[in-house]
C-alpha positions as CSV (number, residue, x, y, z in Angstrom):
1,M,0.0,0.0,0.0
2,F,1.1,3.6,-0.7
3,T,-0.1,7.0,0.2
4,G,0.5,9.1,-2.9
5,L,3.2,11.2,-1.1
6,V,6.1,11.0,-3.6
7,R,9.4,10.3,-1.8
8,G,11.5,11.5,-4.7
9,L,12.3,11.4,-8.4
10,G,14.2,8.9,-10.4
11,I,15.1,8.4,-14.0
12,L,14.0,5.5,-16.2
13,S,17.5,4.7,-17.5
14,Q,16.6,1.5,-19.4
15,A,13.4,0.1,-20.8
16,Q,14.1,-3.2,-22.6
17,P,11.2,-4.9,-24.4
18,T,10.7,-8.6,-23.7
19,A,8.3,-11.2,-24.9
20,S,6.0,-10.6,-21.9
21,G,6.5,-6.9,-21.1
22,R,9.4,-4.5,-20.4
23,A,12.5,-4.9,-18.2
24,L,13.1,-1.6,-16.4
25,V,16.1,0.0,-14.7
26,I,15.4,3.1,-12.6
27,A,18.2,5.3,-11.3
28,A,17.0,6.3,-7.9
29,R,19.6,7.4,-5.4
30,V,16.8,8.8,-3.3
31,L,15.8,5.3,-2.3
32,A,19.4,4.0,-1.8
33,G,19.5,1.6,1.1
34,E,15.7,1.6,1.5
35,V,14.6,-1.1,-0.9
36,G,15.6,-4.7,-1.4
37,E,14.8,-7.4,-3.8
38,G,11.1,-8.3,-3.5
39,D,10.1,-4.9,-2.1
40,S,7.3,-2.9,-3.7
41,V,7.9,0.5,-5.2
42,A,5.3,2.8,-6.9
43,V,6.8,4.1,-10.1
44,N,4.5,6.9,-11.5
45,G,1.8,5.3,-9.4
46,V,2.4,1.7,-10.7
47,C,3.2,-0.9,-8.0
48,L,6.3,-2.8,-9.2
49,T,8.4,-5.4,-7.5
50,V,12.1,-4.8,-7.2
51,T,13.9,-7.6,-9.0
52,Q,17.4,-6.3,-8.6
53,V,19.1,-3.8,-6.3
54,L,21.8,-1.6,-8.1
55,A,24.4,0.8,-6.8
56,D,22.3,3.8,-8.0
57,G,18.8,2.4,-8.3
58,F,16.9,-0.8,-9.0
59,G,15.5,-3.1,-11.6
60,A,11.9,-4.0,-12.1
61,F,9.6,-5.7,-14.6
62,A,6.4,-4.5,-16.1
63,G,4.2,-7.3,-17.5
64,T,2.1,-7.1,-20.6
65,E,-1.1,-6.0,-18.8
66,T,0.8,-3.3,-16.9
67,C,2.3,-2.0,-20.2
68,Q,-1.1,-1.9,-21.8
69,R,-2.9,-0.3,-18.9
70,T,-0.3,2.3,-17.8
71,T,2.2,4.7,-19.3
72,L,5.1,2.3,-18.3
73,G,4.5,0.5,-21.6
74,R,5.6,3.6,-23.6
75,L,7.8,5.8,-21.5
76,P,11.2,6.3,-23.2
77,A,14.5,6.0,-21.4
78,G,15.5,9.2,-19.8
79,T,12.0,10.0,-18.5
80,E,11.8,11.3,-14.9
81,V,9.4,9.3,-12.7
82,N,7.8,9.7,-9.4
83,L,8.9,7.2,-6.7
84,E,7.3,6.0,-3.5
85,P,8.3,2.9,-1.4
86,A,5.6,0.9,0.1
87,L,4.1,2.1,3.4
88,K,5.6,0.3,6.4
89,A,3.6,-0.6,9.6
90,G,3.8,2.2,12.1
91,Q,4.5,4.9,9.5
92,E,2.4,8.0,9.5
93,M,-0.5,7.8,7.0
94,G,-0.5,10.9,4.8
95,G,-2.2,11.5,1.4
96,H,-4.8,8.8,0.9
97,I,-4.9,5.0,0.4
98,V,-3.2,4.2,-2.9
99,Q,-2.8,0.6,-4.0
100,G,-0.6,1.2,-7.0
101,H,-3.2,-0.6,-9.2
102,V,-3.8,1.9,-12.0
103,D,-7.3,2.0,-13.2
104,G,-6.6,3.6,-16.6
105,M,-4.9,6.5,-18.3
106,G,-6.0,10.1,-18.8
107,S,-4.4,13.0,-20.6
108,L,-3.4,16.5,-19.6
109,A,-5.9,19.0,-21.1
110,S,-4.6,22.3,-19.7
111,V,-2.3,24.0,-17.2
112,K,-3.1,27.3,-15.7
113,P,-1.1,29.2,-13.0
114,E,-3.3,30.7,-10.3
115,G,-1.3,32.7,-7.8
116,E,1.0,30.3,-6.0
117,T,-0.8,27.2,-7.2
118,V,-1.2,25.6,-10.6
119,R,-4.6,24.3,-11.8
120,M,-4.3,21.3,-14.0
121,A,-7.2,19.8,-16.0
122,F,-7.1,16.1,-17.1
123,A,-9.3,14.4,-19.7
124,A,-10.5,10.9,-18.5
125,G,-13.0,8.3,-19.6
126,P,-16.5,7.8,-18.1
127,E,-15.4,4.7,-16.1
128,L,-12.8,6.7,-14.3
129,L,-15.0,9.8,-13.8
130,A,-17.8,7.6,-12.3
131,E,-15.6,7.1,-9.3
132,M,-14.6,10.7,-8.8
133,V,-16.3,13.5,-6.8
134,P,-15.3,17.1,-6.1
135,R,-13.0,17.3,-3.2
136,G,-12.4,13.6,-3.4
137,S,-9.0,12.0,-3.8
138,V,-7.2,10.7,-6.9
139,A,-3.7,9.6,-7.7
140,V,-2.2,11.0,-10.9
141,D,1.1,9.4,-11.8
142,G,1.3,8.3,-8.2
143,V,0.7,11.8,-6.7
144,S,-2.2,12.1,-4.2
145,L,-4.3,15.0,-5.2
146,T,-7.7,16.5,-4.3
147,Q,-10.1,17.1,-7.1
148,T,-11.4,20.6,-7.3
149,G,-13.9,19.8,-10.0
150,V,-15.3,16.8,-11.9
151,G,-17.1,17.2,-15.2
152,E,-18.5,15.0,-18.0
153,S,-15.1,14.6,-19.8
154,G,-12.5,15.2,-17.1
155,F,-11.5,16.6,-13.7
156,E,-9.4,19.4,-12.3
157,V,-6.8,19.6,-9.5
158,A,-4.9,22.4,-7.8
159,I,-1.2,21.8,-7.4
160,I,0.5,23.4,-4.4
161,P,4.1,24.8,-4.8
162,Y,5.8,21.9,-2.9
163,T,4.1,19.2,-5.0
164,W,4.9,21.2,-8.2
165,E,8.6,21.4,-7.3
166,H,9.0,17.8,-6.0
167,T,7.1,15.7,-8.6
168,N,7.3,15.2,-12.3
169,L,3.9,16.9,-12.8
170,R,5.7,20.1,-13.8
171,H,7.1,18.4,-16.9
172,L,3.7,17.5,-18.3
173,R,2.6,19.1,-21.6
174,Q,-0.9,19.2,-23.1
175,G,-1.8,15.8,-24.4
176,D,0.7,13.8,-22.3
177,L,-0.7,10.6,-20.9
178,V,-0.9,10.0,-17.1
179,N,-1.7,7.0,-14.9
180,I,-4.9,7.4,-12.9
181,E,-6.0,5.5,-9.8
182,T,-9.4,6.4,-8.3
183,D,-10.1,6.3,-4.6
184,I,-10.6,2.7,-3.3
185,V,-13.5,3.9,-1.2
186,A,-15.3,5.2,-4.2
187,K,-14.9,1.8,-6.0
188,Y,-16.4,-0.1,-3.1
189,V,-19.3,2.3,-2.8
190,R,-20.0,2.2,-6.5
191,R,-20.0,-1.6,-6.5
192,F,-22.2,-1.9,-3.4
193,V,-24.8,0.6,-4.8
194,A,-24.8,-1.2,-8.2
195,A,-25.4,-4.5,-6.5
196,Q,-28.3,-3.1,-4.5
197,A,-29.8,-1.7,-7.6
198,G,-30.0,-5.2,-9.1
199,P,-31.0,-5.9,-12.7
200,R,-32.3,-2.3,-13.2
201,G,-28.8,-1.0,-12.8
202,L,-27.9,2.3,-11.1
203,T,-30.6,4.6,-12.3
204,R,-31.7,8.1,-11.2
205,E,-35.0,6.6,-9.9
206,F,-33.1,4.1,-7.8
207,L,-30.9,6.8,-6.3
208,A,-33.9,9.0,-5.5
209,E,-35.8,6.1,-4.0
210,H,-32.9,5.4,-1.6
211,G,-32.3,9.0,-0.6
212,Y,-29.2,9.7,-2.7
213,L,-30.9,12.5,-4.6
């Protein structure tokens, strides 16, 4: 489990295609001495298992499904990536619960400075947006963010100066793809409500009948 509070930045130094995915090497002095073989590390929000510990980083493997579902299947060598080691028992829980199981990809629609913050808008599909609410939590490339708005075709977030300076979000350009993981609580609520709705599905009438509207 992760929190979406990025520990530091690394560089995807190698990305070797294989018959079943990509073999990755990540330069990450920021995690030196913290991770060992078999440990979990979130790389741009994707939970990967450390397969090799190197002097200046670690090796990991991204399987076929991971490559298809996330940006790790297409990032070129030299790309800066967000890194977070798995949460350990007893550590303070910041951010929100992030599993490192990316639900899908979105794309940067716009970037607009607003005083000391930066407002970013992302386009996303309906399956992702169905699990988002204003002032809810979302992980974008592994960064825990609060949604300031959710629309029919995307959502917005406001980036504080610290997050802007210490993550790779500042490098994004319009149209760039990002990994998105919706809030685990929203997923459970959505499934529970859908199950209660039965064969009718989740309709406006059902929500009104049960006091949601």
